[in-house]
NULONU-6824 format. One record per atom (N, C-alpha, C): x, y, z; residue number from 1; atom name. Coordinates in nm, 2 decimals. Layout:
BEGIN
> X; Y; Z; NUM; CA
...
This chain:
BEGIN
> 10.65; -1.99; 1.01; 1; N
> 10.69; -1.99; 1.15; 1; CA
> 10.55; -2.07; 1.21; 1; C
> 10.57; -2.16; 1.30; 2; N
> 10.45; -2.23; 1.35; 2; CA
> 10.48; -2.22; 1.51; 2; C
> 10.37; -2.18; 1.59; 3; N
> 10.35; -2.19; 1.74; 3; CA
> 10.22; -2.27; 1.75; 3; C
> 10.27; -2.34; 1.86; 4; N
> 10.16; -2.45; 1.91; 4; CA
> 10.17; -2.44; 2.05; 4; C
> 10.04; -2.43; 2.10; 5; N
> 10.02; -2.42; 2.25; 5; CA
> 9.88; -2.53; 2.29; 5; C
> 9.85; -2.52; 2.40; 6; N
> 9.73; -2.60; 2.42; 6; CA
> 9.60; -2.51; 2.36; 6; C
> 9.62; -2.37; 2.37; 7; N
> 9.53; -2.29; 2.32; 7; CA
> 9.52; -2.26; 2.17; 7; C
> 9.62; -2.27; 2.10; 8; N
> 9.63; -2.21; 1.96; 8; CA
> 9.72; -2.30; 1.89; 8; C
> 9.70; -2.31; 1.77; 9; N
> 9.81; -2.37; 1.67; 9; CA
> 9.79; -2.28; 1.54; 9; C
> 9.89; -2.19; 1.55; 10; N
> 9.90; -2.07; 1.43; 10; CA
> 10.04; -2.10; 1.35; 10; C
> 10.01; -2.08; 1.23; 11; N
> 10.10; -2.07; 1.14; 11; CA
> 10.10; -1.93; 1.06; 11; C
> 10.23; -1.87; 1.03; 12; N
> 10.24; -1.77; 0.94; 12; CA
> 10.36; -1.79; 0.87; 12; C
> 10.33; -1.77; 0.74; 13; N
> 10.45; -1.76; 0.64; 13; CA
> 10.43; -1.66; 0.55; 13; C
> 10.55; -1.57; 0.55; 14; N
> 10.56; -1.47; 0.47; 14; CA
> 10.62; -1.48; 0.34; 14; C
> 10.59; -1.40; 0.24; 15; N
> 10.66; -1.42; 0.11; 15; CA
> 10.61; -1.57; 0.06; 15; C
> 10.49; -1.59; 0.08; 16; N
> 10.42; -1.71; 0.04; 16; CA
> 10.29; -1.66; -0.01; 16; C
> 10.25; -1.70; -0.12; 17; N
> 10.09; -1.67; -0.16; 17; CA
> 10.01; -1.78; -0.09; 17; C
> 9.90; -1.73; -0.06; 18; N
> 9.80; -1.83; 0.02; 18; CA
> 9.69; -1.75; 0.08; 18; C
> 9.62; -1.82; 0.15; 19; N
> 9.51; -1.77; 0.22; 19; CA
> 9.52; -1.74; 0.36; 19; C
> 9.43; -1.65; 0.41; 20; N
> 9.45; -1.59; 0.54; 20; CA
> 9.31; -1.66; 0.62; 20; C
> 9.33; -1.77; 0.67; 21; N
> 9.25; -1.84; 0.75; 21; CA
> 9.25; -1.88; 0.91; 21; C
> 9.20; -1.78; 0.97; 22; N
> 9.23; -1.79; 1.11; 22; CA
> 9.11; -1.84; 1.18; 22; C
> 8.99; -1.83; 1.13; 23; N
> 8.85; -1.89; 1.18; 23; CA
> 8.80; -1.78; 1.24; 23; C
> 8.85; -1.65; 1.25; 24; N
> 8.80; -1.52; 1.28; 24; CA
> 8.78; -1.44; 1.19; 24; C
> 8.69; -1.40; 1.12; 25; N
> 8.64; -1.30; 1.01; 25; CA
> 8.70; -1.17; 1.03; 25; C
> 8.69; -1.13; 1.13; 26; N
> 8.74; -0.99; 1.17; 26; CA
> 8.91; -0.98; 1.16; 26; C
> 8.96; -1.08; 1.22; 27; N
> 9.11; -1.10; 1.23; 27; CA
> 9.15; -1.13; 1.07; 27; C
> 9.09; -1.20; 1.01; 28; N
> 9.12; -1.24; 0.86; 28; CA
> 9.14; -1.10; 0.79; 28; C
> 9.03; -1.02; 0.80; 29; N
> 8.99; -0.88; 0.72; 29; CA
> 9.13; -0.82; 0.77; 29; C
> 9.16; -0.79; 0.89; 30; N
> 9.27; -0.70; 0.94; 30; CA
> 9.38; -0.74; 0.89; 30; C
> 9.43; -0.87; 0.88; 31; N
> 9.56; -0.94; 0.85; 31; CA
> 9.58; -0.92; 0.69; 31; C
> 9.47; -0.93; 0.61; 32; N
> 9.45; -0.91; 0.47; 32; CA
> 9.51; -0.77; 0.45; 32; C
> 9.44; -0.65; 0.50; 33; N
> 9.47; -0.52; 0.52; 33; CA
> 9.63; -0.50; 0.54; 33; C
> 9.67; -0.57; 0.65; 34; N
> 9.82; -0.55; 0.72; 34; CA
> 9.90; -0.59; 0.60; 34; C
> 9.88; -0.70; 0.56; 35; N
> 9.99; -0.75; 0.46; 35; CA
> 10.00; -0.68; 0.33; 35; C
> 9.87; -0.65; 0.29; 36; N
> 9.86; -0.56; 0.15; 36; CA
> 9.94; -0.43; 0.18; 36; C
> 9.92; -0.36; 0.29; 37; N
> 10.01; -0.25; 0.30; 37; CA
> 10.13; -0.26; 0.35; 37; C
> 10.17; -0.39; 0.40; 38; N
> 10.33; -0.40; 0.43; 38; CA
> 10.39; -0.44; 0.28; 38; C
> 10.29; -0.49; 0.16; 39; N
> 10.36; -0.52; 0.04; 39; CA
> 10.42; -0.65; 0.04; 39; C
> 10.35; -0.75; 0.13; 40; N
> 10.42; -0.88; 0.14; 40; CA
> 10.28; -0.98; 0.11; 40; C
> 10.33; -1.10; 0.06; 41; N
> 10.21; -1.20; 0.03; 41; CA
> 10.26; -1.29; 0.16; 41; C
> 10.11; -1.32; 0.22; 42; N
> 10.13; -1.42; 0.34; 42; CA
> 10.00; -1.52; 0.33; 42; C
> 10.05; -1.64; 0.42; 43; N
> 9.97; -1.72; 0.44; 43; CA
> 9.95; -1.74; 0.58; 43; C
> 9.82; -1.76; 0.63; 44; N
> 9.81; -1.77; 0.79; 44; CA
> 9.72; -1.85; 0.79; 44; C
> 9.72; -1.95; 0.89; 45; N
> 9.65; -2.06; 0.93; 45; CA
> 9.63; -2.07; 1.08; 45; C
> 9.52; -2.09; 1.13; 46; N
> 9.51; -2.09; 1.28; 46; CA
> 9.38; -2.19; 1.34; 46; C
> 9.40; -2.22; 1.44; 47; N
> 9.31; -2.30; 1.52; 47; CA
> 9.33; -2.26; 1.67; 47; C
> 9.19; -2.23; 1.75; 48; N
> 9.21; -2.17; 1.87; 48; CA
> 9.10; -2.21; 1.96; 48; C
> 9.11; -2.17; 2.07; 49; N
> 9.01; -2.19; 2.18; 49; CA
> 8.92; -2.05; 2.19; 49; C
> 8.98; -1.95; 2.23; 50; N
> 8.94; -1.81; 2.26; 50; CA
> 9.00; -1.71; 2.18; 50; C
> 8.93; -1.61; 2.12; 51; N
> 8.96; -1.51; 2.04; 51; CA
> 9.08; -1.43; 2.11; 51; C
> 9.08; -1.41; 2.22; 52; N
> 9.19; -1.34; 2.30; 52; CA
> 9.32; -1.42; 2.26; 52; C
> 9.32; -1.54; 2.29; 53; N
> 9.44; -1.64; 2.25; 53; CA
> 9.49; -1.63; 2.12; 53; C
> 9.41; -1.63; 2.03; 54; N
> 9.41; -1.62; 1.87; 54; CA
> 9.49; -1.49; 1.84; 54; C
> 9.42; -1.37; 1.88; 55; N
> 9.49; -1.26; 1.84; 55; CA
> 9.62; -1.25; 1.90; 55; C
> 9.64; -1.27; 2.01; 56; N
> 9.76; -1.26; 2.08; 56; CA
> 9.87; -1.34; 2.00; 56; C
> 9.84; -1.48; 1.98; 57; N
> 9.92; -1.59; 1.94; 57; CA
> 9.96; -1.57; 1.78; 57; C
> 9.85; -1.52; 1.70; 58; N
> 9.89; -1.46; 1.59; 58; CA
> 9.99; -1.35; 1.57; 58; C
> 9.97; -1.23; 1.67; 59; N
> 10.07; -1.13; 1.66; 59; CA
> 10.22; -1.20; 1.73; 59; C
> 10.21; -1.28; 1.81; 60; N
> 10.34; -1.35; 1.85; 60; CA
> 10.41; -1.43; 1.72; 60; C
> 10.34; -1.49; 1.64; 61; N
> 10.38; -1.58; 1.54; 61; CA
> 10.43; -1.49; 1.43; 61; C
> 10.36; -1.39; 1.39; 62; N
> 10.40; -1.29; 1.30; 62; CA
> 10.52; -1.23; 1.34; 62; C
> 10.53; -1.19; 1.47; 63; N
> 10.66; -1.11; 1.51; 63; CA
> 10.77; -1.21; 1.48; 63; C
> 10.77; -1.34; 1.53; 64; N
> 10.87; -1.42; 1.50; 64; CA
> 10.91; -1.44; 1.36; 64; C
> 10.81; -1.47; 1.28; 65; N
> 10.85; -1.47; 1.14; 65; CA
> 10.90; -1.34; 1.07; 65; C
> 10.86; -1.23; 1.11; 66; N
> 10.93; -1.11; 1.06; 66; CA
> 11.05; -1.10; 1.12; 66; C
> 11.09; -1.14; 1.24; 67; N
> 11.23; -1.12; 1.29; 67; CA
> 11.32; -1.22; 1.21; 67; C
> 11.26; -1.33; 1.19; 68; N
> 11.36; -1.44; 1.12; 68; CA
> 11.39; -1.40; 0.98; 68; C
> 11.30; -1.30; 0.91; 69; N
> 11.33; -1.25; 0.79; 69; CA
> 11.39; -1.13; 0.76; 69; C
> 11.42; -1.07; 0.91; 70; N
> 11.50; -0.93; 0.87; 70; CA
> 11.63; -0.94; 0.78; 70; C
> 11.65; -0.84; 0.71; 71; N
> 11.78; -0.83; 0.66; 71; CA
> 11.89; -0.80; 0.76; 71; C
> 12.01; -0.82; 0.74; 72; N
> 12.16; -0.80; 0.85; 72; CA
> 12.12; -0.65; 0.86; 72; C
> 12.10; -0.58; 0.78; 73; N
> 12.08; -0.43; 0.79; 73; CA
> 11.94; -0.39; 0.75; 73; C
> 11.86; -0.33; 0.84; 74; N
> 11.71; -0.28; 0.81; 74; CA
> 11.70; -0.15; 0.85; 74; C
> 11.58; -0.08; 0.80; 75; N
> 11.58; 0.07; 0.81; 75; CA
> 11.52; 0.07; 0.96; 75; C
> 11.47; -0.01; 1.04; 76; N
> 11.44; 0.02; 1.17; 76; CA
> 11.30; 0.08; 1.20; 76; C
> 11.27; 0.19; 1.16; 77; N
> 11.17; 0.26; 1.18; 77; CA
> 11.08; 0.29; 1.08; 77; C
> 10.95; 0.31; 1.10; 78; N
> 10.85; 0.31; 0.99; 78; CA
> 10.73; 0.40; 1.07; 78; C
> 10.67; 0.48; 1.00; 79; N
> 10.55; 0.53; 1.04; 79; CA
> 10.43; 0.56; 0.92; 79; C
> 10.32; 0.59; 0.96; 80; N
> 10.22; 0.62; 0.88; 80; CA
> 10.10; 0.71; 0.96; 80; C
> 10.04; 0.79; 0.87; 81; N
> 9.94; 0.85; 0.94; 81; CA
> 9.82; 0.81; 0.81; 81; C
> 9.73; 0.71; 0.88; 82; N
> 9.63; 0.65; 0.78; 82; CA
> 9.48; 0.72; 0.81; 82; C
> 9.44; 0.76; 0.70; 83; N
> 9.28; 0.80; 0.70; 83; CA
> 9.21; 0.67; 0.66; 83; C
> 9.07; 0.66; 0.72; 84; N
> 8.99; 0.59; 0.66; 84; CA
> 8.85; 0.64; 0.69; 84; C
> 8.79; 0.69; 0.60; 85; N
> 8.65; 0.74; 0.64; 85; CA
> 8.68; 0.86; 0.77; 85; C
> 8.60; 0.82; 0.85; 86; N
> 8.59; 0.92; 0.98; 86; CA
> 8.71; 0.91; 1.07; 86; C
> 8.80; 0.80; 1.04; 87; N
> 8.92; 0.76; 1.11; 87; CA
> 9.04; 0.82; 1.07; 87; C
> 9.12; 0.86; 1.15; 88; N
> 9.26; 0.90; 1.13; 88; CA
> 9.36; 0.85; 1.24; 88; C
> 9.46; 0.78; 1.20; 89; N
> 9.54; 0.70; 1.29; 89; CA
> 9.68; 0.72; 1.27; 89; C
> 9.75; 0.75; 1.39; 90; N
> 9.90; 0.74; 1.36; 90; CA
> 9.97; 0.63; 1.41; 90; C
> 10.04; 0.57; 1.33; 91; N
> 10.12; 0.45; 1.39; 91; CA
> 10.25; 0.47; 1.35; 91; C
> 10.36; 0.44; 1.46; 92; N
> 10.48; 0.43; 1.47; 92; CA
> 10.56; 0.32; 1.50; 92; C
> 10.67; 0.27; 1.44; 93; N
> 10.74; 0.14; 1.46; 93; CA
> 10.88; 0.16; 1.49; 93; C
> 10.93; 0.09; 1.59; 94; N
> 11.09; 0.10; 1.61; 94; CA
> 11.14; -0.02; 1.62; 94; C
> 11.20; -0.13; 1.52; 95; N
> 11.23; -0.23; 1.56; 95; CA
> 11.38; -0.23; 1.62; 95; C
> 11.39; -0.22; 1.76; 96; N
> 11.49; -0.16; 1.83; 96; CA
> 11.55; -0.26; 1.93; 96; C
> 11.49; -0.38; 1.94; 97; N
> 11.52; -0.48; 2.07; 97; CA
> 11.45; -0.44; 2.19; 97; C
> 11.36; -0.33; 2.19; 98; N
> 11.29; -0.28; 2.33; 98; CA
> 11.13; -0.32; 2.29; 98; C
> 11.07; -0.43; 2.35; 99; N
> 10.93; -0.43; 2.33; 99; CA
> 10.84; -0.32; 2.39; 99; C
> 10.76; -0.25; 2.35; 100; N
> 10.66; -0.16; 2.41; 100; CA
> 10.55; -0.13; 2.33; 100; C
> 10.44; -0.12; 2.36; 101; N
> 10.32; -0.08; 2.31; 101; CA
> 10.24; 0.04; 2.38; 101; C
> 10.22; 0.14; 2.30; 102; N
> 10.13; 0.26; 2.36; 102; CA
> 10.00; 0.24; 2.24; 102; C
> 9.90; 0.21; 2.30; 103; N
> 9.78; 0.20; 2.18; 103; CA
> 9.68; 0.27; 2.24; 103; C
> 9.67; 0.39; 2.19; 104; N
> 9.54; 0.50; 2.22; 104; CA
> 9.44; 0.48; 2.12; 104; C
> 9.36; 0.37; 2.13; 105; N
> 9.23; 0.35; 2.03; 105; CA
> 9.12; 0.40; 2.09; 105; C
> 9.04; 0.49; 2.02; 106; N
> 8.91; 0.52; 2.08; 106; CA
> 8.82; 0.54; 1.97; 106; C
> 8.68; 0.52; 1.99; 107; N
> 8.59; 0.56; 1.90; 107; CA
> 8.47; 0.58; 1.97; 107; C
> 8.36; 0.62; 1.90; 108; N
> 8.22; 0.64; 1.97; 108; CA
> 8.14; 0.52; 1.94; 108; C
> 8.13; 0.46; 1.83; 109; N
> 8.04; 0.37; 1.79; 109; CA
> 8.12; 0.22; 1.77; 109; C
> 8.06; 0.14; 1.85; 110; N
> 8.10; -0.02; 1.84; 110; CA
> 8.05; -0.09; 1.73; 110; C
> 8.11; -0.20; 1.70; 111; N
> 8.07; -0.27; 1.60; 111; CA
> 8.11; -0.43; 1.62; 111; C
> 8.00; -0.52; 1.62; 112; N
> 8.03; -0.66; 1.66; 112; CA
> 8.16; -0.70; 1.60; 112; C
> 8.25; -0.78; 1.69; 113; N
> 8.37; -0.81; 1.65; 113; CA
> 8.50; -0.74; 1.68; 113; C
> 8.48; -0.60; 1.65; 114; N
> 8.57; -0.51; 1.64; 114; CA
> 8.60; -0.45; 1.79; 114; C
> 8.70; -0.52; 1.86; 115; N
> 8.74; -0.50; 2.00; 115; CA
> 8.87; -0.43; 2.04; 115; C
> 8.89; -0.32; 2.09; 116; N
> 9.04; -0.26; 2.13; 116; CA
> 9.10; -0.38; 2.19; 116; C
> 9.03; -0.46; 2.28; 117; N
> 9.13; -0.54; 2.37; 117; CA
> 9.19; -0.63; 2.28; 117; C
> 9.12; -0.68; 2.18; 118; N
> 9.20; -0.79; 2.10; 118; CA
> 9.29; -0.71; 2.00; 118; C
> 9.28; -0.60; 1.95; 119; N
> 9.40; -0.54; 1.89; 119; CA
> 9.50; -0.53; 1.98; 119; C
> 9.50; -0.46; 2.13; 120; N
> 9.60; -0.47; 2.22; 120; CA
> 9.68; -0.58; 2.23; 120; C
> 9.59; -0.70; 2.24; 121; N
> 9.68; -0.83; 2.25; 121; CA
> 9.77; -0.87; 2.12; 121; C
> 9.70; -0.85; 2.00; 122; N
> 9.80; -0.86; 1.90; 122; CA
> 9.91; -0.76; 1.89; 122; C
> 9.90; -0.66; 1.93; 123; N
> 10.02; -0.55; 1.90; 123; CA
> 10.10; -0.60; 2.02; 123; C
> 10.08; -0.64; 2.13; 124; N
> 10.17; -0.68; 2.23; 124; CA
> 10.24; -0.82; 2.20; 124; C
> 10.17; -0.88; 2.14; 125; N
> 10.23; -1.02; 2.10; 125; CA
> 10.30; -0.98; 1.99; 125; C
> 10.31; -0.91; 1.90; 126; N
> 10.40; -0.85; 1.80; 126; CA
> 10.51; -0.78; 1.83; 126; C
> 10.49; -0.69; 1.94; 127; N
> 10.61; -0.61; 1.97; 127; CA
> 10.70; -0.71; 2.07; 127; C
> 10.64; -0.80; 2.16; 128; N
> 10.71; -0.87; 2.22; 128; CA
> 10.80; -0.98; 2.14; 128; C
> 10.76; -1.03; 2.04; 129; N
> 10.84; -1.12; 1.94; 129; CA
> 10.92; -1.06; 1.84; 129; C
> 10.87; -0.96; 1.78; 130; N
> 10.96; -0.87; 1.70; 130; CA
> 11.06; -0.79; 1.76; 130; C
> 11.03; -0.77; 1.89; 131; N
> 11.13; -0.68; 1.97; 131; CA
> 11.12; -0.55; 1.91; 131; C
> 10.99; -0.50; 1.91; 132; N
> 10.96; -0.37; 1.87; 132; CA
> 10.89; -0.27; 1.96; 132; C
> 10.92; -0.14; 1.93; 133; N
> 10.82; -0.04; 2.02; 133; CA
> 10.71; -0.01; 1.89; 133; C
> 10.59; -0.02; 1.93; 134; N
> 10.49; 0.02; 1.85; 134; CA
> 10.39; 0.13; 1.92; 134; C
> 10.36; 0.25; 1.87; 135; N
> 10.28; 0.34; 1.92; 135; CA
> 10.17; 0.36; 1.80; 135; C
> 10.04; 0.36; 1.87; 136; N
> 9.92; 0.37; 1.78; 136; CA
> 9.84; 0.48; 1.84; 136; C
> 9.79; 0.59; 1.78; 137; N
> 9.70; 0.69; 1.84; 137; CA
> 9.61; 0.72; 1.75; 137; C
> 9.48; 0.73; 1.80; 138; N
> 9.37; 0.77; 1.74; 138; CA
> 9.37; 0.91; 1.73; 138; C
> 9.38; 0.97; 1.62; 139; N
> 9.36; 1.12; 1.60; 139; CA
> 9.22; 1.17; 1.60; 139; C
> 9.15; 1.09; 1.52; 140; N
> 8.99; 1.13; 1.51; 140; CA
> 8.94; 0.97; 1.46; 140; C
> 8.81; 0.95; 1.49; 141; N
> 8.73; 0.85; 1.48; 141; CA
> 8.62; 0.80; 1.54; 141; C
> 8.50; 0.76; 1.47; 142; N
> 8.37; 0.74; 1.52; 142; CA
> 8.35; 0.59; 1.53; 142; C
> 8.36; 0.53; 1.40; 143; N
> 8.34; 0.37; 1.38; 143; CA
> 8.45; 0.26; 1.42; 143; C
> 8.41; 0.20; 1.51; 144; N
> 8.53; 0.11; 1.55; 144; CA
> 8.57; 0.03; 1.43; 144; C
> 8.51; -0.03; 1.33; 145; N
> 8.56; -0.09; 1.22; 145; CA
> 8.65; 0.00; 1.14; 145; C
> 8.64; 0.15; 1.12; 146; N
> 8.72; 0.23; 1.06; 146; CA
> 8.85; 0.25; 1.13; 146; C
> 8.81; 0.25; 1.28; 147; N
> 8.95; 0.30; 1.35; 147; CA
> 9.04; 0.16; 1.36; 147; C
> 9.01; 0.05; 1.37; 148; N
> 9.07; -0.07; 1.37; 148; CA
> 9.13; -0.10; 1.25; 148; C
> 9.06; -0.09; 1.13; 149; N
> 9.10; -0.12; 1.01; 149; CA
> 9.23; -0.02; 0.96; 149; C
> 9.18; 0.10; 0.99; 150; N
> 9.30; 0.20; 0.96; 150; CA
> 9.43; 0.18; 1.06; 150; C
> 9.43; 0.12; 1.18; 151; N
> 9.52; 0.07; 1.26; 151; CA
> 9.60; -0.02; 1.19; 151; C
> 9.55; -0.12; 1.12; 152; N
> 9.62; -0.22; 1.07; 152; CA
> 9.67; -0.21; 0.93; 152; C
> 9.60; -0.11; 0.86; 153; N
> 9.68; -0.05; 0.74; 153; CA
> 9.79; 0.04; 0.77; 153; C
> 9.78; 0.11; 0.86; 154; N
> 9.90; 0.20; 0.91; 154; CA
> 10.01; 0.13; 0.96; 154; C
> 9.99; 0.01; 1.03; 155; N
> 10.08; -0.09; 1.08; 155; CA
> 10.15; -0.15; 0.97; 155; C
> 10.07; -0.19; 0.87; 156; N
> 10.14; -0.24; 0.74; 156; CA
> 10.23; -0.14; 0.69; 156; C
> 10.19; -0.02; 0.67; 157; N
> 10.25; 0.07; 0.58; 157; CA
> 10.41; 0.09; 0.68; 157; C
> 10.40; 0.11; 0.81; 158; N
> 10.50; 0.13; 0.90; 158; CA
> 10.59; 0.00; 0.92; 158; C
> 10.53; -0.12; 0.91; 159; N
> 10.63; -0.23; 0.91; 159; CA
> 10.69; -0.24; 0.77; 159; C
> 10.63; -0.24; 0.67; 160; N
> 10.70; -0.23; 0.54; 160; CA
> 10.82; -0.14; 0.55; 160; C
> 10.78; -0.03; 0.61; 161; N
> 10.93; 0.07; 0.59; 161; CA
> 11.03; 0.00; 0.69; 161; C
> 11.00; -0.03; 0.80; 162; N
> 11.09; -0.08; 0.89; 162; CA
> 11.17; -0.19; 0.87; 162; C
> 11.11; -0.27; 0.82; 163; N
> 11.18; -0.40; 0.75; 163; CA
> 11.27; -0.40; 0.64; 163; C
> 11.26; -0.29; 0.56; 164; N
> 11.32; -0.29; 0.43; 164; CA
> 11.46; -0.27; 0.48; 164; C
> 11.55; -0.34; 0.37; 165; N
> 11.69; -0.33; 0.40; 165; CA
> 11.75; -0.20; 0.36; 165; C
> 11.85; -0.17; 0.46; 166; N
> 11.94; -0.04; 0.46; 166; CA
> 12.08; -0.06; 0.43; 166; C
> 12.14; 0.04; 0.41; 167; N
> 12.28; 0.03; 0.37; 167; CA
> 12.39; 0.04; 0.49; 167; C
> 12.31; 0.07; 0.61; 168; N
> 12.38; 0.08; 0.73; 168; CA
> 12.31; 0.03; 0.85; 168; C
> 12.37; 0.00; 0.98; 169; N
> 12.30; -0.03; 1.09; 169; CA
> 12.24; 0.09; 1.15; 169; C
> 12.12; 0.10; 1.15; 170; N
> 12.04; 0.22; 1.19; 170; CA
> 12.03; 0.24; 1.34; 170; C
> 12.15; 0.26; 1.40; 171; N
> 12.16; 0.29; 1.53; 171; CA
> 12.30; 0.38; 1.57; 171; C
> 12.30; 0.46; 1.64; 172; N
> 12.43; 0.55; 1.68; 172; CA
> 12.51; 0.47; 1.74; 172; C
> 12.49; 0.36; 1.82; 173; N
> 12.57; 0.29; 1.87; 173; CA
> 12.65; 0.17; 1.78; 173; C
> 12.58; 0.16; 1.65; 174; N
> 12.64; 0.06; 1.58; 174; CA
> 12.60; -0.07; 1.58; 174; C
> 12.48; -0.09; 1.67; 175; N
> 12.44; -0.22; 1.70; 175; CA
> 12.29; -0.22; 1.75; 175; C
> 12.23; -0.31; 1.68; 176; N
> 12.07; -0.33; 1.71; 176; CA
> 12.05; -0.46; 1.79; 176; C
> 11.99; -0.47; 1.91; 177; N
> 11.97; -0.59; 1.98; 177; CA
> 11.85; -0.67; 1.96; 177; C
> 11.83; -0.71; 1.82; 178; N
> 11.72; -0.78; 1.78; 178; CA
> 11.77; -0.90; 1.76; 178; C
């Protein structure tokens, strides 16, 4: 899947072995964790003007790629409680057709490059294009790197569960609007 704007040029290919090379070392690190815990190979390439645009557009492009690869019937829900050193993060995903993000990310010690605002942009881009509800809550955490990395690991686990094939349509309505 490719998204090209005046601000970014992003390509995300799932189920393809390759490199993750966005030009932002923190985002590369987070995407590596995300895909590992999703259990998928991925190739990501990007050019960008501002980090804000990069993180948002990678989220949008990933959501489009995930949506294009959803099986006809999929599990829809996924969740994880992810520990990483001082951090403990809860992540829940519902691929339901209703984009929404609740990102309660907090920590006491910042670290260069690890910014909550960028994570929120990524999550909102992903939620809008995947048409998913995503909740992230910091249960505990001191270090920004640990909180944000645990978020991406937990998101990987939750997405990996939600996109798996199911034997039935996971809705009491009998229909998902994805």
